[in-house]
C-alpha positions as CSV (number, residue, x, y, z in Angstrom):
1,L,24.4,-45.4,38.3
2,H,22.9,-47.8,35.8
3,P,25.6,-48.8,33.3
4,A,23.7,-47.2,30.4
5,T,23.3,-44.0,32.3
6,Y,26.9,-44.0,33.3
7,N,28.1,-44.4,29.7
8,A,25.7,-41.7,28.4
9,V,26.9,-39.3,31.1
10,M,30.6,-40.2,30.9
11,Y,30.9,-39.8,27.2
12,S,28.6,-36.8,26.7
13,N,30.1,-33.4,25.9
14,K,27.5,-31.5,28.0
15,L,25.2,-32.2,30.9
16,F,22.1,-30.3,31.9
17,F,20.8,-30.6,35.4
18,T,17.5,-29.0,36.3
19,V,16.9,-27.7,39.8
20,N,14.1,-25.8,41.6
21,Q,14.6,-23.0,44.1
22,D,14.2,-25.1,47.2
23,V,16.6,-26.5,49.7
24,A,15.5,-30.1,49.3
25,T,16.2,-30.0,45.5
26,L,19.5,-28.3,45.9
27,S,20.6,-30.8,48.6
28,K,19.7,-33.7,46.3
29,A,21.4,-32.0,43.4
30,T,24.6,-31.6,45.5
31,N,24.5,-35.2,46.4
32,D,23.9,-36.3,42.8
33,L,26.8,-34.1,41.5
34,H,29.2,-35.5,44.1
35,E,28.2,-39.0,43.2
36,L,28.9,-38.3,39.5
37,E,32.3,-36.9,40.5
38,K,33.0,-40.1,42.5
39,Q,32.2,-42.1,39.4
40,G,34.8,-40.2,37.4
41,V,32.6,-37.7,35.5
42,D,34.2,-34.3,34.9
43,V,31.2,-32.4,36.2
44,A,32.9,-29.0,36.4
45,K,33.7,-29.2,32.7
46,K,30.4,-30.5,31.3
47,L,27.7,-29.2,33.6
48,T,25.1,-26.5,33.0
49,I,22.5,-26.0,35.7
50,L,19.0,-25.0,34.6
51,I,17.2,-23.2,37.4
52,N,13.4,-23.5,37.3
53,R,12.3,-20.1,38.5
54,Y,8.9,-20.2,40.2
55,N,9.2,-17.4,42.7
56,Q,11.5,-14.4,42.7
57,N,11.4,-14.1,46.5
58,V,13.2,-17.3,47.3
59,I,16.7,-18.6,46.6
60,D,18.1,-16.7,43.7
61,M,20.5,-17.7,40.9
62,K,23.6,-16.5,42.8
63,D,22.6,-18.5,45.9
64,V,22.1,-21.6,43.7
65,T,25.5,-21.3,42.0
66,E,27.2,-20.8,45.3
67,W,25.4,-23.7,46.9
68,L,26.2,-26.1,44.0
69,Q,29.7,-24.6,43.6
70,I,29.2,-24.2,39.8
71,T,29.7,-21.3,37.4
72,D,27.5,-22.2,34.5
73,A,23.8,-21.7,35.2
74,I,20.8,-20.6,33.2
75,C,17.6,-19.2,34.9
76,I,14.4,-20.4,33.3
77,P,11.8,-17.6,33.6
78,E,8.5,-18.3,35.4
79,A,5.6,-19.0,33.0
80,S,3.0,-21.0,34.9
81,K,0.1,-19.2,33.3
82,E,1.4,-19.9,29.8
83,F,1.9,-23.6,30.6
84,V,-1.6,-24.0,32.0
85,Y,-3.2,-22.1,29.1
86,A,-1.3,-24.1,26.5
87,N,-2.2,-27.4,28.2
88,Y,-5.8,-26.4,28.5
89,H,-6.0,-25.5,24.8
90,G,-3.8,-28.4,23.6
91,T,-1.5,-26.0,21.8
92,P,2.3,-25.6,21.9
93,F,3.6,-23.7,24.9
94,S,5.7,-21.4,22.7
95,I,2.6,-20.0,21.0
96,H,1.4,-18.3,24.2
97,L,4.7,-16.8,25.3
98,K,4.5,-13.1,25.9
99,N,7.8,-13.0,27.8
100,S,10.8,-12.1,25.5
101,L,13.2,-13.6,28.1
102,W,12.2,-17.1,26.9
103,K,13.7,-16.5,23.4
104,S,16.9,-15.3,25.0
105,V,16.9,-18.4,27.4
106,W,16.5,-20.8,24.4
107,K,19.3,-19.0,22.5
108,T,21.5,-19.3,25.6
109,I,20.8,-23.0,26.0
110,L,21.4,-23.7,22.3
111,K,24.6,-21.8,22.4
112,S,25.7,-23.8,25.5
113,I,25.0,-27.1,23.6
114,G,27.0,-26.1,20.5
């Protein structure tokens, strides 16, 4: 780790790590988390995994938490159409949200930070 990154991670109260639902990303995340542990970071105490959900038929949240051997995970709902629409119109993503799960996800993330 770069010394500045090490200091930021080491002295932070909370770490958020974003993963996708694919084997390559999960393998890389596993390696990265083990590397942080080797560097002396208390990953188990600080870590929250954010799972970018893009397909409900692939690896689910339970599989991800088992794979990474973690307990604190938040699943981000799929919203590809809303992202594309907001980008096309140059407007904030949150304006186009029709999915009420997003509000609950943001509340969960904010609660996890504080």
